[in-house]
Each structure stands twice: as structure tokens, then as C-alpha cells.
C-alpha positions in Angstrom: -8.3 3.0 30.9 -11.7 1.3 30.4 -10.9 -0.9 33.4 -12.0 1.9 35.5 -15.7 1.1 34.6 -15.1 -2.2 36.3 -13.8 -0.5 39.4 -16.9 1.6 39.7 -19.2 -1.3 38.9 -17.5 -3.3 41.8 -17.8 -0.4 44.2 -21.4 0.2 43.3 -22.1 -3.5 43.8 -20.7 -3.1 47.4 -22.7 -0.1 48.1 -25.9 -1.8 46.9 -25.0 -4.9 49.1 -24.4 -2.5 52.1 -27.8 -0.7 51.4 -29.5 -4.1 51.4 -27.9 -4.8 54.7 -29.1 -1.7 56.3 -32.6 -2.2 55.0 -32.7 -5.7 56.5 -31.4 -4.3 59.8 -34.3 -1.8 59.8 -36.7 -4.7 59.4 -35.3 -6.8 62.3 -37.6 -5.2 64.9 -40.6 -6.2 62.9 -39.7 -9.9 63.2 -40.8 -11.6 66.4 -37.9 -14.0 66.3 -35.3 -11.2 66.1 -34.3 -11.8 62.5 -36.0 -12.0 59.1 -35.9 -14.5 56.2 -33.9 -11.8 54.4 -31.2 -11.8 57.1 -30.9 -15.6 56.7 -30.6 -15.2 53.0 -28.1 -12.4 53.4 -25.8 -14.5 55.6 -26.1 -17.4 53.2 -25.0 -15.1 50.3 -22.3 -13.0 51.9 -20.1 -14.4 49.1 -21.6 -11.7 46.9 -19.7 -9.1 48.8 -16.5 -11.2 48.6 -17.0 -11.4 44.8 -17.3 -7.6 44.4 -14.3 -7.1 46.6 -12.2 -9.7 44.7 -13.1 -8.0 41.4 -12.0 -4.7 42.8 -8.6 -6.1 43.9 -8.1 -7.9 40.6 -8.8 -4.9 38.5 -6.5 -2.7 40.7 -3.7 -5.2 40.3 -4.2 -5.5 36.5 -4.1 -1.7 36.0 -1.0 -1.5 38.2 0.8 -4.2 36.2 0.5 -2.2 32.9 0.6 1.4 34.0 0.5 3.9 36.8 -2.9 4.5 38.4 -4.4 7.9 37.4 -5.5 10.3 40.1 -9.1 9.5 39.7 -8.5 5.8 39.8 -6.5 6.2 43.0 -9.5 8.2 44.4 -11.9 5.5 43.4 -9.8 2.8 45.0 -9.3 4.9 48.2 -13.3 5.0 48.2 -13.3 1.2 48.0 -10.9 0.9 50.9 -13.0 3.2 53.1 -16.1 1.2 52.0 -14.5 -2.1 53.3 -14.4 -0.6 56.7 -18.0 0.5 56.6 -19.1 -3.0 55.3 -17.2 -4.7 58.1 -19.0 -2.5 60.7 -22.3 -3.5 59.1 -21.5 -7.2 59.2 -20.5 -6.8 62.9 -23.8 -5.0 63.6 -25.8 -7.8 62.0 -24.1 -10.3 64.4 -25.1 -8.1 67.4 -28.7 -7.8 66.3 -29.2 -11.4 65.3 -30.2 -14.3 67.6 -27.3 -16.5 68.7 -28.0 -20.0 67.5 -26.7 -21.5 70.8 -28.8 -19.3 73.1 -30.3 -21.3 75.9 -33.5 -19.2 76.2 -34.9 -18.0 73.0 -37.4 -15.5 74.5 -34.5 -13.8 76.3 -32.5 -13.7 73.2 -35.2 -12.0 71.3 -35.4 -9.4 73.9 -31.7 -8.9 73.7 -31.9 -8.4 69.9 -34.7 -5.9 70.3 -32.8 -4.0 73.0 -29.7 -3.9 70.9 -31.6 -2.5 68.0 -32.5 0.5 70.2 -28.9 0.7 71.6 -27.3 0.7 68.2 -29.9 2.9 66.5 -27.4 5.8 66.3 -24.8 3.4 64.8 -27.3 2.5 62.1 -27.8 6.2 61.2 -24.0 6.7 61.2 -23.6 3.8 58.9 -26.3 5.1 56.6 -24.5 8.5 56.4 -21.2 6.9 55.8 -22.7 4.8 53.0 -24.3 8.0 51.6 -20.9 9.6 51.5 -19.3 6.7 49.7 -22.1 6.7 47.3 -21.9 10.4 46.6 -18.1 10.3 46.1 -18.5 7.4 43.6 -21.3 9.2 41.8 -19.1 12.3 41.5 -16.2 10.3 40.0 -18.5 8.6 37.6 -20.0 11.9 36.5 -16.6 13.3 35.8 -15.6 10.2 33.9 -18.7 10.2 31.7 -18.4 13.9 30.8 -17.8 13.3 27.1 -17.5 17.0 26.3 -14.5 17.2 28.6 -12.5 14.5 26.8 -12.0 12.4 29.9 -9.6 9.4 29.7 -12.4 6.9 30.1 -14.6 8.5 27.4 -11.7 8.7 25.1 -11.0 5.0 25.7 -14.6 4.1 25.0 -14.6 6.3 21.9 -11.4 4.6 20.7 -13.1 1.2 21.1 -16.1 2.5 19.1 -13.8 3.9 16.4 -11.9 0.6 16.0 -15.2 -1.2 16.0 -16.3 1.0 13.0 -12.9 0.7 11.3 -13.4 -3.1 11.3 -16.9 -2.6 9.9 -18.3 -4.9 12.6 -22.0 -5.0 12.0 -23.1 -4.1 15.5 -23.6 -0.8 17.2 -22.1 -0.4 20.7 -24.4 1.3 23.1 -22.0 3.5 24.9 -24.0 6.7 24.3 -27.3 5.2 25.4 -25.9 3.8 28.6 -24.1 7.1 29.3 -27.3 9.0 29.0 -28.9 6.5 31.4 -26.1 7.0 33.9 -26.2 10.7 33.6 -29.8 10.6 34.9 -29.0 8.2 37.7 -26.0 10.0 39.1 -28.1 13.1 39.6 -30.8 11.5 41.5 -31.2 12.3 45.3 -32.5 9.7 47.8 -35.0 10.7 50.5 -34.7 7.7 52.6 -33.0 4.4 53.0 -35.4 2.6 50.7 -34.9 5.0 47.8 -31.2 5.0 48.5 -31.2 1.1 48.1 -33.3 1.3 44.9 -31.1 3.9 43.3 -27.9 2.1 44.3 -29.2 -1.1 42.7 -30.1 0.8 39.5 -26.7 2.5 39.3 -24.9 -0.7 39.9 -26.9 -2.4 37.1 -26.2 0.5 34.7 -22.4 0.4 35.4 -22.4 -3.3 34.9 -24.1 -2.8 31.6 -21.4 -0.3 30.5 -18.7 -2.7 31.7 -20.2 -5.6 29.7 -20.6 -3.4 26.6 -16.9 -2.3 26.8 -15.9 -5.9 27.3 -18.0 -7.0 24.4 -16.6 -4.5 22.1 -13.0 -5.1 23.2 -13.4 -8.8 22.8 -14.8 -8.5 19.3 -12.0 -6.2 18.3 -9.3 -8.5 19.9 -10.7 -11.5 18.1 -11.1 -10.0 14.7 -7.6 -8.4 14.9 -6.1 -11.8 15.8 -7.7 -13.3 12.6 -6.9 -10.3 10.3 -3.6 -10.3 8.3 -2.3 -7.4 6.2 -2.5 -9.3 2.9 -6.2 -10.4 3.5 -7.6 -8.2 0.7 -4.4 -7.7 -1.3 -5.2 -10.4 -4.0 -8.8 -9.2 -4.2 -7.6 -5.6 -4.8 -5.2 -6.8 -7.5 -7.8 -8.5 -9.5 -9.3 -6.5 -12.4 -13.0 -5.9 -12.3 -15.0 -7.5 -15.2 -15.2 -5.1 -18.1 -18.7 -4.1 -18.9 -21.1 -7.0 -19.1 -18.5 -9.4 -20.4 -19.4 -11.9 -17.7 -23.2 -11.6 -17.9 -23.3 -15.2 -19.4 -22.7 -16.6 -15.8 -26.2 -15.9 -14.9 -27.8 -17.0 -18.2 -29.8 -20.2 -17.4 -29.4 -21.3 -21.1 -25.6 -21.3 -20.7 -24.9 -22.3 -17.0 -26.6 -23.8 -14.0 -25.1 -21.1 -11.7 -28.3 -19.2 -11.1 -30.2 -22.4 -10.4 -27.4 -23.5 -8.0 -27.5 -20.2 -6.1 -31.3 -20.2 -5.6 -31.9 -24.0 -4.9 -31.2 -26.3 -2.1 -28.4 -28.0 -4.1 -25.6 -29.1 -1.8 -23.2 -29.7 -4.8 -19.9 -27.7 -4.9 -20.0 -25.4 -7.8 -16.8 -25.7 -9.7 -15.4 -23.2 -12.2 -12.4 -24.3 -14.2 -10.3 -22.9 -17.0 -6.8 -22.6 -18.5 -4.1 -20.4 -17.1 -5.0 -16.8 -17.7 -8.6 -17.5 -18.6 -10.0 -15.0 -16.1 -11.2 -17.4 -13.3 -10.3 -14.9 -10.6 -12.1 -12.1 -12.3 -15.1 -14.3 -12.7 -15.1 -15.3 -9.0 -14.8 -11.7 -7.9 -17.7 -10.8 -10.2 -19.7 -13.8 -8.8 -19.1 -12.8 -5.2 -20.1 -9.2 -5.9 -23.3 -10.0 -7.8 -24.8 -13.2 -6.3 -26.4 -12.1 -3.0 -29.9 -11.3 -4.3 -30.1 -14.8 -5.8 -28.7 -16.4 -2.7 -31.3 -14.7 -0.5 -34.0 -16.7 -2.3 -32.2 -19.8 -1.0 -31.6 -18.3 2.5 -35.2 -17.2 3.0 -35.8 -15.6 6.4 -32.4 -16.8 7.7 -29.4 -14.6 7.9 -27.1 -14.8 4.8 -23.3 -14.6 5.3 -21.0 -14.6 2.3 -17.2 -14.7 2.5 -14.4 -15.2 0.0 -10.8 -16.3 -0.3 -8.4 -16.1 -3.2 -5.4 -18.4 -3.0 -2.2 -16.7 -4.5 0.7 -18.9 -5.1 3.0 -16.0 -6.0 2.0 -14.1 -2.9 3.0 -14.3 0.8 2.9 -17.6 2.7 -0.4 -16.9 4.3 -2.0 -16.2 1.0 -1.4 -19.8 -0.2 -2.2 -21.7 3.0 -5.1 -23.3 4.9 -4.4 -21.0 7.7 -4.9 -18.0 5.5 -8.2 -19.5 4.1 -9.6 -20.2 7.5 -8.6 -17.0 9.2 -9.9 -15.0 6.2 -13.3 -16.8 6.2 -13.7 -16.5 10.0 -12.8 -12.9 9.9 -15.4 -12.1 7.3 -18.1 -14.1 8.9 -17.6 -12.9 12.5 -17.4 -9.3 11.3 -20.8 -9.7 9.7 -22.2 -11.7 12.6 -20.5 -10.6 15.9 -23.3 -12.4 17.9 -21.2 -15.6 17.2 -18.1 -14.2 18.8 -18.9 -15.1 22.5 -19.2 -18.7 21.6 -15.9 -18.5 19.7 -14.3 -16.9 22.9 -15.3 -20.0 24.8 -13.6 -22.4 22.5 -10.6 -20.2 21.8 -9.8 -18.1 24.9 -6.3 -17.3 23.7 -6.1 -15.3 20.5 -2.3 -14.8 20.6 -1.6 -17.6 18.3 -4.0 -19.6 16.1 -2.9 -23.1 15.4 -4.4 -24.9 12.4 -6.4 -27.3 14.6 -7.9 -24.4 16.6 -8.8 -22.6 13.4 -10.5 -25.7 12.0 -12.4 -26.4 15.2 -13.4 -22.8 15.6 -14.7 -22.7 12.0 -16.6 -25.9 12.4 -18.1 -24.5 15.7 -19.3 -21.3 13.9 -21.0 -23.3 11.2 -22.7 -25.7 13.6 -23.6 -23.0 16.2 -25.7 -21.0 13.8 -27.1 -23.9 11.7 -30.8 -23.1 12.4 -30.5 -19.3 12.0 -27.9 -18.7 9.3 -26.9 -19.8 5.8 -23.4 -19.4 4.4 -21.9 -19.1 0.9 -18.1 -19.3 0.4 -16.3 -18.4 -2.8 -12.8 -19.9 -2.9 -10.6 -19.1 -5.8 -7.4 -20.7 -7.1 -7.4 -24.2 -5.4 -4.5 -25.1 -7.7 -2.5 -22.1 -6.1 -2.7 -23.7 -2.6 0.9 -24.6 -1.5 0.6 -28.1 -0.2 -1.0 -31.4 -0.7 -4.1 -31.0 -3.0 -5.8 -33.7 -1.1 -5.9 -31.5 2.1 -7.6 -28.6 0.5 -10.0 -30.8 -1.4 -11.0 -32.7 1.7 -11.5 -29.4 3.6 -13.8 -28.0 0.9 -15.8 -31.3 0.8 -16.2 -31.2 4.6 -17.4 -27.6 4.6 -19.9 -28.3 1.8 -21.5 -31.3 3.5 -23.7 -29.0 5.7 -27.2 -28.3 4.1 -26.8 -24.6 5.2 -23.5 -24.0 3.4 -22.8 -23.5 -0.3 -19.3 -23.5 -1.7 -18.2 -22.2 -5.1 -14.6 -22.9 -6.1 -12.3 -22.3 -9.0 -9.1 -24.0 -10.3 -7.0 -24.8 -13.3 -7.9 -28.3 -14.5 -6.7 -30.8 -11.9 -7.9 -34.4 -11.6 -8.5 -34.2 -7.8 -10.4 -30.9 -8.0 -12.4 -32.1 -11.1 -13.8 -34.8 -8.9 -15.3 -32.2 -6.4 -18.3 -31.4 -8.5 -20.7 -33.2 -11.0 -20.6 -32.1 -14.6 -23.9 -30.2 -14.3 -22.4 -27.9 -11.5 -19.2 -27.3 -13.5 -18.4 -24.3 -15.7 -15.5 -24.4 -18.2 -14.3 -20.9 -18.9 -12.9 -21.6 -22.3 -16.3 -22.9 -23.6 -18.2 -19.7 -22.7 -15.9 -16.7 -23.1 -15.6 -16.3 -26.8 -18.5 -13.9 -27.3 -17.5 -11.9 -24.2 -14.0 -11.5 -25.5 -15.2 -10.4 -28.9 -17.4 -7.8 -27.3 -14.6 -6.5 -25.0 -12.1 -6.3 -27.9 -14.6 -4.4 -30.0 -15.3 -1.9 -27.2 -11.6 -1.3 -26.7 -10.7 -0.8 -30.3 -13.8 0.9 -31.5 -12.9 4.5 -30.5 -9.5 4.5 -32.1 -10.5 2.8 -35.3 -13.6 5.0 -35.7 -11.7 8.2 -35.3 -9.3 7.3 -38.1 -11.8 6.2 -40.8 -15.3 5.1 -39.6 -16.5 3.5 -42.9 -13.3 1.9 -44.0 -12.5 0.5 -40.6 -16.0 -1.1 -39.8 -15.3 -4.4 -41.6 -11.7 -4.5 -40.5 -12.8 -3.9 -36.9 -15.3 -6.8 -37.0 -12.7 -9.1 -38.6 -10.1 -8.1 -36.0 -12.4 -8.8 -33.2 -13.3 -12.3 -34.5 -9.7 -13.2 -35.1 -8.6 -12.1 -31.6 -11.5 -13.9 -29.9 -10.8 -17.1 -31.9 -7.1 -17.2 -31.3 -7.4 -16.5 -27.6 -8.9 -19.9 -26.9 -10.4 -18.7 -23.7 -7.3 -17.0 -22.2 -8.1 -13.5 -21.2 -4.5 -12.7 -20.3 -3.5 -13.3 -23.9 -6.3 -10.9 -25.0 -5.1 -8.1 -22.8 -1.4 -8.5 -23.9 -2.5 -8.4 -27.6 -4.7 -5.4 -27.0 -1.8 -3.6 -25.3 0.4 -4.0 -28.4 -2.4 -3.1 -30.8 -3.4 0.0 -28.8 0.3 1.2 -28.8 0.2 0.9 -32.6 -3.0 2.8 -32.9 -1.6 5.6 -30.9 1.3 5.8 -33.5 -1.4 6.1 -36.2 -0.5 2.8 -37.8 -2.7 1.6 -40.8 -4.7 -1.5 -41.2 -2.0 -3.4 -43.0 0.4 -2.8 -40.0 -2.2 -3.6 -37.5 -2.9 -6.9 -39.1 0.8 -7.6 -39.5 1.3 -7.0 -35.8 -1.5 -9.4 -34.9 -0.2 -12.1 -37.3 3.2 -11.8 -35.8 2.1 -12.1 -32.1 2.5 -15.6 -30.6 -0.6 -17.6 -30.0 0.9 -19.2 -26.9 1.4 -17.3 -23.5 4.8 -18.8 -23.0 5.9 -17.7 -26.4 4.5 -14.2 -25.7 6.5 -14.1 -22.4 9.7 -15.0 -24.2 9.0 -12.3 -26.8 8.7 -9.8 -24.1 12.1 -10.8 -22.6 13.8 -10.8 -25.9 12.6 -7.2 -26.5 14.5 -5.9 -23.4 17.3 -3.5 -24.2 20.5 -5.6 -24.4 22.2 -3.1 -22.1 19.9 -4.3 -19.3 19.9 -8.0 -20.1 22.1 -9.2 -17.2 20.2 -7.0 -14.7 16.9 -8.2 -16.2 17.9 -11.9 -15.8 19.0 -11.4 -12.2 15.9 -9.5 -11.4 13.6 -12.2 -12.8 15.7 -15.0 -11.2 15.4 -13.3 -7.9 11.6 -13.2 -8.1 11.6 -16.9 -9.1 13.5 -17.9 -6.0 11.7 -15.5 -3.5 9.5 -17.0 -0.9 7.2 -14.0 -1.0 7.2 -10.7 -2.9 10.1 -8.5 -2.1 9.9 -4.8 -1.4 11.1 -2.5 -4.2 14.1 -1.5 -2.1 15.4 -5.1 -2.4 16.1 -4.7 -6.2 18.2 -1.6 -5.5 20.2 -3.8 -3.2 20.5 -6.5 -5.9 22.1 -3.8 -8.2 24.4 -2.7 -5.3 25.6 -6.3 -5.1 27.1 -6.1 -8.6 29.5 -3.4 -7.3 30.1 -4.9 -3.8 29.1 -8.3 -2.7 29.9 -7.6 0.9 27.5 -4.6 1.1 25.3 -6.3 3.6 28.2 -7.4 5.8 29.6 -3.8 5.9 26.2 -2.1 6.5 25.7 -0.4 9.8 22.9 -1.2 12.2 20.7 1.7 11.7 17.3 2.5 10.1 17.2 3.6 6.5 16.3 7.3 6.4 12.8 7.8 5.0 14.2 10.2 2.4 16.5 7.5 1.2 13.6 5.1 0.9 11.5 7.5 -1.0 14.3 8.4 -3.4 15.2 4.7 -4.1 11.4 3.9 -4.6 11.0 6.8 -7.1 14.1 5.8 -9.1 13.4 2.0 -9.1 9.8 2.3 -10.0 11.2 3.2 -13.5 14.2 0.8 -13.4 12.2 -2.2 -12.5 10.1 -1.6 -15.7 13.3 -1.7 -17.7 14.6 -4.8 -16.0 11.3 -6.7 -15.8 9.4 -5.1 -18.7 5.7 -5.8 -18.3 6.3 -9.2 -16.6 6.8 -7.5 -13.2 4.5 -5.0 -11.4 5.1 -2.8 -8.4 2.2 -2.9 -6.0 1.5 0.4 -4.1 1.0 -1.1 -0.6 3.0 -1.9 2.5 5.2 -5.1 2.7 4.0 -7.2 5.7 7.4 -7.5 7.1 9.6 -4.6 5.9 9.2 -1.4 4.0 6.6 -1.2 1.2 5.8 -1.5 -2.6 6.1 -5.3 -3.0 7.2 -6.3 -6.6 5.2 -9.2 -8.1 4.7 -11.1 -11.3 2.1 -9.8 -13.7 0.4 -13.3 -13.5 1.2 -16.6 -12.0 1.8 -18.0 -15.5 4.8 -15.7 -15.8 6.5 -17.4 -12.8 5.5 -20.8 -14.0 7.1 -20.1 -17.4 10.3 -18.7 -16.0 10.8 -21.5 -13.5 9.8 -24.4 -15.7 10.9 -23.4 -19.2 13.1 -20.5 -19.2 15.3 -20.9 -16.1 18.5 -22.1 -17.9 18.3 -19.2 -20.4 17.9 -16.7 -17.5 21.0 -18.3 -15.8 23.0 -17.8 -18.9 21.8 -14.3 -19.4 22.6 -13.3 -15.7 26.4 -13.8 -16.2 29.1 -12.3 -18.3 32.9 -12.4 -18.4 33.3 -9.9 -15.5 30.5 -11.5 -13.4 30.7 -15.2 -14.2 28.5 -16.5 -11.4 25.1 -15.5 -9.9 23.4 -17.6 -7.3 19.9 -16.1 -6.5 19.5 -17.5 -3.0 22.8 -16.1 -1.8 21.7 -12.7 -3.1 18.5 -13.1 -1.1 20.5 -14.0 2.0 22.4 -10.7 1.6 19.2 -8.8 1.2 17.6 -10.3 4.4 20.8 -9.5 6.4 20.7 -5.9 5.2 17.0 -5.7 6.2 17.8 -7.2 9.6 20.3 -4.4 10.2 17.9 -1.8 9.1 14.9 -2.8 11.2 13.6 -0.4 13.8 15.5 -1.1 17.0 13.3 -3.2 19.5 13.7 -0.7 22.3 12.4 2.0 20.0 9.5 0.0 18.7 6.0 1.0 19.8 5.2 -2.7 20.2 8.0 -5.0 21.4 6.2 -8.1 20.2 5.6 -6.8 16.7 9.3 -5.9 16.5 10.2 -9.4 17.5 7.9 -10.9 15.1 9.4 -8.8 12.3 12.9 -9.9 13.3 11.8 -13.6 13.3 10.1 -13.2 10.0 13.3 -11.9 8.4 15.4 -14.6 10.1 13.0 -17.4 8.8 13.4 -16.1 5.2 17.2 -15.9 5.7 17.4 -19.5 6.9 15.3 -20.7 4.0 17.4 -18.9 1.5 20.6 -20.3 3.2 19.3 -23.9 2.8 18.4 -23.1 -0.9 21.9 -21.9 -1.4 23.5 -25.0 0.1 21.4 -27.1 -2.3 22.2 -24.8 -5.3 24.1 -26.6 -8.1 26.6 -23.8 -8.4 27.3 -23.3 -4.7 30.8 -24.4 -4.0 33.2 -24.1 -0.9 33.7 -20.4 -1.6 30.0 -19.6 -1.8 29.2 -21.8 1.3 31.7 -19.7 3.2 29.9 -16.5 2.0 26.7 -17.9 3.3 28.3 -18.9 6.7 29.6 -15.3 7.0 26.2 -13.9 6.4 24.6 -16.2 8.9 27.2 -15.5 11.6 26.6 -11.7 11.0 22.9 -12.2 11.3 23.3 -13.9 14.8 25.7 -11.1 15.9 23.3 -8.4 14.6 20.3 -9.8 16.3 22.2 -10.4 19.5 23.2 -6.8 19.6 19.7 -5.6 18.9 18.1 -7.9 21.4 20.5 -7.0 24.2 19.9 -3.3 23.6 16.1 -3.9 24.2 16.3 -6.4 27.0 19.5 -6.0 29.0 18.4 -8.3 31.8 17.1 -11.2 29.8 20.2 -13.4 30.1 18.9 -15.6 27.2 19.9 -15.8 23.6 17.6 -13.8 21.2 16.4 -17.1 19.5 14.2 -17.6 22.6 11.9 -14.8 21.6 10.4 -16.8 18.8 7.2 -18.7 19.3 7.6 -22.5 19.8 7.4 -24.2 16.4 4.4 -26.2 15.6 4.5 -30.0 16.1 5.0 -31.0 12.5 7.6 -33.7 12.0 11.1 -32.2 11.4 9.7 -28.8 12.4 9.4 -30.0 15.9 12.3 -28.6 18.1 12.1 -28.1 21.8 15.1 -27.0 23.8 13.5 -26.0 27.2 14.2 -22.3 27.0 17.9 -22.9 25.9 17.5 -22.2 22.2 20.5 -20.9 20.3 21.6 -19.9 16.8 23.1 -23.2 15.9 20.0 -25.0 17.1 17.9 -22.8 14.8 20.3 -23.5 11.9 20.1 -27.2 12.4 16.4 -27.1 12.6 16.5 -25.3 9.2 18.5 -28.1 7.7 21.7 -26.1 7.3 24.1 -29.1 7.4 27.0 -27.4 5.5 26.8 -24.4 7.8 27.0 -26.6 10.9 30.0 -28.4 9.4 31.7 -25.2 8.5 31.1 -23.7 11.9 32.5 -26.8 13.5 35.7 -26.6 11.4 36.2 -22.9 12.5 36.7 -24.1 16.1 34.9 -24.5 19.3 35.2 -20.7 20.1 32.2 -20.3 17.7 29.9 -22.5 19.9 29.8 -20.2 23.0 26.0 -19.9 23.1 25.5 -22.3 26.0 27.3 -25.6 26.7 24.1 -27.5 27.1 22.7 -26.4 23.8 25.9 -26.7 21.7 27.1 -30.0 23.1 23.8 -31.7 22.8 23.0 -30.4 19.3 26.3 -31.5 17.8 26.0 -34.9 19.4 22.5 -35.3 18.1 23.4 -34.4 14.5 26.6 -36.4 14.5 
């Protein structure tokens, strides 16, 4: 609806142009040569009218492509058509009043021009009246549109832009209200003569253009930031515990670290924080980001300071452990704080629909260089070791970013040779060397209340001894401290005495892996098989699964074909709520404290993603406890469990339960959801083919799941787009040009093409053996693909 501002701005531009013409006509008689310099200039710049008219037609066509014109828009466009006739009459009149360049006798031509001015005097008055009528109609429409108290469509659209602007927390105030007040004054003005009319038309045109530019600016800012935003952008941040009390105050103590000096100085070194798994690096990075701005402002001086962060998360979703996620997050935060940089970004990246890695990198470098003289940046990037890819790539990117003198970069990682090289020793902080006192203080504060209430005097010495022992045994690992405290607090609630508390502490494993194993072994034997299957599923998953998936895993025990048999229909909300409520409890029994249920939406389907307590849990299960879990996941009645096949079933079920595309508010979002589920399904199918326990029977099960997925998506897609004539796989975005991922089929994509691209060799062979009748997705596609692979 906001395009209507452009319509009015174009019409006011034409009215202003027409008023200029009439003013010039009035001045012709004052020129002895029959025309003025203004006439010559006017004829030389008639393209201005053409521009306004073209804008009017383009806006009209743009609106008509997306929706039906409203009554007021039709009225405005009708005024524009009437105005075209008036402008043409004015242009014809100029020709009649101007000297013909090929006239033989100039003095006679001047006389003809002056005489014509007298002859067409009434025509000039008529044109002026017509122009006034067009002007009045346009003013009335504009006044109606800007009546905020009447909740007009235009004002609602502008208010919606402003609300989105505020929701995104863009640090710039849109001036819609100020411009509206200016327009309110202008539309009520009356003109006494042609000169005033010309002046007022110019002012009104300028103001409507100003409103149009402000609307375009706000929309462009929202569009760009939304294209960079992703649902999981703050998920990792929100899941990181805040620092307890002043346990991290040592970070800013000059006698213990150089961090404060680094923040305030011109040092271009990368500041590197390293520590063992579970040592609290992420909590420290969150604390540093929240508490370093005042010190950084000493470095920034009069220049604008922009800070942004990113927390790599290996156990999270794909975008949370990628360079794409890093760059999109940093750009989103920077541009939200400094929207003045967005116009220059729009020039380098006019299409926000899909951000390629190269475009992200170029845009990021452009933003840094564009504001070099006026801005200073500080980036906090946590968990370099959790980046999924070549460590050299992320290390090189960090080095490149930090080379600019107006950029500071603080990073954290577990000890890694490549990352250890990023920073000199003086700009490196090792967590395990500095956290002992903080741990002791934290343990003391947590235990003090309970011990004091039991026996203040007798417990004083025991309390101190317990704090020392826990801090010493922790070896800088905060996660171990929290697990130990949890067990001790449970004992204190049971009113256990000092001897029992000491016994519990002595019995607790010193190593995290041993601690995790202890937790697993304490699971009720009745849930051992389900527990093992749940943990194995989370080890194999590409990204955290919604809570509903674990209900499906349980359903599989009773019927492996539950996904094949499921109907294509959305899950009733009541069923989702009931399952979530039940499985919030059940997941605790099956995963104990190793799994946590997050209270947020899943980026692809449903909500409440289930995740590991800490990345170290996944590392332990995958690297050291996998075989034991495999053994525990089977029994005499259920002798085989292959996690990736279970994940294939879950993805097929979710495909059947996705909102139908024709019922989706956003067709593209629905397609992206479908493709996201398909991509995960194909990945799990490949993992199934490569699994050591996957034999012919299991391969056939996977093939049936894949065939069903193709049939399901075909049915869903045809229901949404009956006239497409193409296979549903053509809705996916073309894959990036990355080696084996490159696949181009000229609009003739098909399911088998997608399967081959995903590396499903056994599925292709199985499909071939089942006969040519399974290849009817286009002769060109099938024939060429089988020939290519064979």
C-alpha cells in the first residue's frame, strides 16, 4: 500500500512541471524574441515530464501485479490520466507560441507569437483552471490518505513499517510523523495566482518525495536486516549462563590479564581466550561483551563504536557453526546499530533473496572499509573450535578482519595449534590459570546458606575445606563444578551430615567423561534401551530435533512403518501440546541431565528443540561411549537399531505433517521448509547406506522411505501449483558451485537427480533393479543421469 505515496509524488511532479510551463507561457510576451531562456531550458528538459510519467506507469503496473487497485488508487491514477491530456495541451500551446526555427522573417515570426498569445489567452486560463482541478483532487486524496486518526490503508502501512523498524531495534527514527505534519499544512494552502500555485505545487511535490524516500529507506532497512537475520541468531547467547556474582572480575584486573590494556589501547593484536572443555569460555565471552564498552570507548574516542558477537555452536543448527552464520550475524548487528551504512550495502548487494558466501564476505569488507574514518568495530567471536569446517578458513578470516587498525577482535577456543598462533602470549588468557579463586568463591556462596542453617559454628571449617577441595579438583572446568554442586545440593536438601557430604565428594569422578558415564549408569534399567536410543539419535542428528521427534522414536518400537502409514495432514495443536507435556518428563528419564529441552521454536518444524547439556557430552558419547550405547540400544526382542534410519522415518513423518503449501501464508517459506526437511532426509539416507549394520533389508526400508517422500511432496506440490508442469524438486534454490554439490539440470530436476547428488548410490541401484517404471520423472532427466553415473 505504501506505493501510493510514489503515485502521488509522480502526479505532483507532473503538476509542478505543468505549473512551470504555464508560468513560462505568461512570460513569453515580455521577451522581444517571442520566447525566454526558460522556454529553451524547458524544451531541453522535457524528459523530466517523461520521467514522472514513466514512474507513474511503473508503480501502477507494480501494484497491479501483486494485488487489486484500491478505490483511492484508481482515483489517483484516473487523475494522472486526465493530467496527461492537460500536459499535452500545454506542450502544444508552447509550440504555437514559440518562434519556428525555420521562419524566413524573424520580425514577422515575433509578431505571430505575440498575436497567438492574445488569441490563446483564454486557452491559458482554461489550462490553469484544469491544472487547479487536478491539483485539488490530488490534495484531497492525499489529505484522506494521511488522516492517521481514520486508520487509512496508507497510514496503516507506514505505521507497520515503523513498528517493524522498532521491533528490529534499528537505531534510527523514521520521520513519518514530521513529514505528515508538513503535508497537512501544505494540502490546506490556497493559491491566489499562478505564481503561488507554482510555488505550492513545488513544495508539495518535494514533501511527497520526502515521504516516499523515507518509506523506501525504512523498507530497504527492514528488508536487508530481515534477509540477514536467522531464527537461531541469539539462541546460543540465550542458553549461556550469566556469570555468577563477580566470579569473572579478574578479567579486568591489570595485575592478572592484559585485557583492559588491550581494550583501551591501539593494539591490533587478536585477543585470545583459551581453556579446557567446560571451563566457562562462553560465559566469559558473554561477560566480556556485556561489560567492555566503556573501556572500548577510550579507544574509539570521538568515533562511533560498534560491537557485535557470534557464538559458534557445534551441536546447534547448521548456520550456527558456519562462516555464513558468522558473517550474517555480525552484519545484522552492525547494520542495525548503524543503518546509515545500509544504502552503500544496497548498492553492492541489490538482491537480498539469497546470500552467497562470497557476497557476504564482500559486503562485510565493504562495511568495514566504508566507515573506516568514522567508526571503530570490536567483534567477540566465541568457540572457534566449534566451527564445522577447515580450521584454516576461519583462522584466515579472523586474521583478515583484525588487520584493519579500526577493528578489534576477541576470540575464544579450546586449545588448538592453529588458533594458538593467532595471538601473541601477552594477548592470551588461559582460563584454567585464573579461575581457581572465582570457583572457590562461587562454591562458597552456593553452599553457605544451607550449611549455615544446619550448624553455623561446626560447619564453618568444613565449608572452607569443601570449597578449597572442589576448586582444586576442578582444574579450571566450570561444568564439573556445577555438576558436583548439583549432587551436593541434593544431599543438603536431604539433610545429610558432613561425613556423607565428604563421602559424596570423594566418590565423584574427577574427569568429566567419567562423570557422564556415571550419570548414564544411574538411569533406571527399565529405560536403558530407550535411553541409549535417545542418546544415539542425538549423536547422529544434523541439528537439534523437536521434542515431538522423540515421541516418534518411541512409536517406532511398536511399528517401524508408522511414517509410511501416516496420512498427509497437519498434527492437531492439541496433540502437539499433549505430547510436549508428556515428553518433557520422559526425556528427563531417558536422557537424565545430559539432555535439555529448550523452550523455543524449531527453525524448520514444531518447537522445543532437544539438545545436549554441553558439547562435551556429545564428544564423549560419540568418541568414547558409542559402542556401549549400541549394545544398550538392543535386546532379544529388538536386536537391531540403526539411528540414521530412525531419523529418516522422522523426517518422512514431518514431511507429511507440514502445513500444505496452498494453505501457507508464504508459499516460499513453505517450500523452504519442505526442502529443509528433504535435505535432512537425504543426509540421513546416505548415513544409513554407510552404516556398518545396514544390510539389504535395511537398504530396502530406506528406499521405501525415499520413494514415499517423493510421492508425498509431489502430491503436496501439485495441490499448491496445479499448472506448474514441473517436478517439485525444481522449487529448490540452485546449489552453490562447490565441487560435488554442483548440479545443473536446466529446469529438468527430478527426485533421482537429487538422490544421486546426495550420494545415494545404493538407492539408485535399488531403484534401477525395481524396473524402469520407477523412472517416469522425465526421459531426459532419468536417461542422462543413469548414463552419467554408470
